[in-house]
C-alpha positions in Angstrom: -9.0 5.5 -26.4 -12.1 3.7 -27.3 -10.8 0.1 -27.3 -9.0 -1.9 -24.7 -5.3 -1.3 -24.5 -2.9 -3.9 -25.8 -1.1 -5.8 -23.2 2.1 -3.8 -23.7 0.0 -0.6 -23.2 -1.7 -2.1 -20.2 1.7 -2.8 -18.7 3.0 0.7 -19.5 -0.2 2.3 -18.1 0.0 0.3 -15.0 3.7 1.1 -14.4 3.0 4.8 -14.8 -0.2 4.5 -12.7 1.7 2.7 -10.0 4.2 5.6 -9.9 1.2 8.0 -9.6 -0.4 6.0 -6.8 2.9 5.8 -5.0 3.2 9.5 -5.2 -0.2 10.1 -3.9 0.3 7.6 -1.2 3.7 9.2 -0.2 2.1 12.6 0.0 -0.7 11.3 2.1 1.7 9.4 4.4 3.9 12.5 4.9 0.8 14.7 5.7 -0.6 12.0 8.2 2.8 11.4 9.6 3.5 15.2 10.2 0.1 15.8 11.8 0.6 12.8 14.1 4.1 13.7 15.1 3.7 17.6 15.4 6.1 17.9 12.5 9.0 16.2 14.4 10.9 13.8 12.2 12.5 10.8 14.0 15.5 9.0 12.8 15.7 5.2 13.5 18.2 4.1 16.1 18.0 0.5 15.0 16.8 -1.4 11.9 13.6 -2.6 13.7 12.6 1.0 14.1 13.2 1.9 10.4 10.2 1.9 8.0 9.1 -1.3 6.5 10.5 -0.6 3.1 14.0 0.0 4.5 13.8 -3.2 6.4 12.9 -5.0 3.2 15.8 -3.4 1.4 18.2 -4.4 4.3 17.0 -7.9 3.9 17.5 -8.0 0.2 21.0 -6.4 0.6 21.9 -9.0 3.1 20.7 -11.7 0.8 23.1 -10.5 -1.9 26.0 -9.8 0.4 25.7 -6.0 0.0 26.6 -4.0 3.1 24.1 -1.3 4.2 24.0 0.9 7.3 21.3 2.5 9.1 22.2 5.7 7.4 21.1 4.1 4.2 17.6 3.6 5.6 16.0 6.7 3.9 17.5 5.7 0.6 16.4 2.1 0.9 12.9 3.3 2.0 12.6 5.3 -1.3 13.9 2.7 -3.6 11.8 -0.1 -2.2 8.6 2.1 -1.7 8.7 3.3 -5.3 9.8 0.0 -6.8 6.9 -1.8 -5.0 4.3 0.8 -5.8 5.4 0.6 -9.5 5.4 -3.2 -9.6 1.9 -3.3 -8.1 0.8 -0.8 -10.7 2.0 -3.1 -13.5 0.0 -6.0 -12.0 -3.1 -3.6 -11.7 -2.5 -2.6 -15.5 -2.4 -6.3 -16.6 -5.7 -7.0 -14.8 -7.3 -3.8 -15.7 -6.3 -4.1 -19.3 -8.0 -7.5 -19.5 -11.2 -6.8 -17.7 -13.6 -3.8 -18.0 -14.1 -2.4 -14.5 -15.3 0.6 -12.4 -12.1 2.4 -11.3 -13.4 3.6 -8.0 -14.5 0.3 -6.7 -11.5 -1.5 -8.2 -9.1 1.1 -6.8 -10.4 0.6 -3.3 -10.5 -3.1 -3.7 -6.9 -3.1 -5.1 -5.6 -0.9 -2.4 -7.3 -3.1 0.2 -5.8 -6.2 -1.4 -2.2 -4.6 -1.4 -2.6 -3.7 2.3 -3.7 -7.3 3.2 -0.9 -8.7 1.1 1.7 -6.5 3.1 0.6 -8.2 6.3 0.5 -11.7 4.7 4.2 -11.2 3.7 5.7 -8.9 6.1 4.5 -10.6 9.2 6.4 -14.0 8.5 9.5 -11.9 7.7 9.3 -10.3 11.1 8.9 -6.9 9.8 5.1 -6.5 10.9 3.4 -8.0 13.8 0.2 -10.0 13.1 -2.6 -7.5 12.4 -4.5 -8.4 15.6 -1.6 -7.1 17.7 -2.1 -3.5 16.4 -4.6 -1.2 17.7 -7.6 -0.7 15.4 -6.6 2.9 14.9 -3.1 2.0 13.5 -4.5 -0.5 11.2 -7.1 2.1 10.0 -4.4 4.5 9.2 -2.2 2.0 7.4 -5.3 0.9 5.4 -6.1 4.6 4.5 -2.5 4.9 3.0 -3.2 1.9 0.9 -6.7 2.9 -0.2 -5.3 6.3 -1.4 -2.7 4.3 -3.3 -5.4 2.1 -4.8 -7.4 5.1 -5.9 -4.5 6.9 -7.2 -3.5 3.9 -9.3 -7.1 3.4 -10.6 -7.5 7.1 -11.4 -4.1 7.5 -13.2 -4.8 4.3 -15.2 -8.2 5.6 -16.3 -6.6 8.9 -17.4 -3.9 7.3 -19.3 -6.3 4.9 -21.0 -8.4 7.9 -22.3 -5.4 9.6 -23.9 
């Protein structure tokens, strides 16, 4: 494609790129998690121990009077994680469809922005602690997940734009 995509194309490309980025991030998270845990999978014993996406899903379910149990945590994690990744991809597509950019630098910047936004929103909700309360290594690992996501979104968007 030689010209800039239409707004509708940019939206669609962004949604697909968001899915691709979320898939890449998920694979990377799984790999890092298995390497760190020695392959042992832990089930949360309380909501506070569940992954952040599951905790967000629980808060949404509670807000609409929908009952969920801790056994629903894996399902909630997937629904929220993939929805969130796709939604951010749409935002990326709208911006990318408007401005010419360099996908690598914008992908890294985008991933870093999404990472910072997660702390800005999840800390007041009580899901995350303030970033200064985490060891630097934990912050770096979390940031690396989001940088992989950002690069995945940018790369997938660029490929879709060229089709």
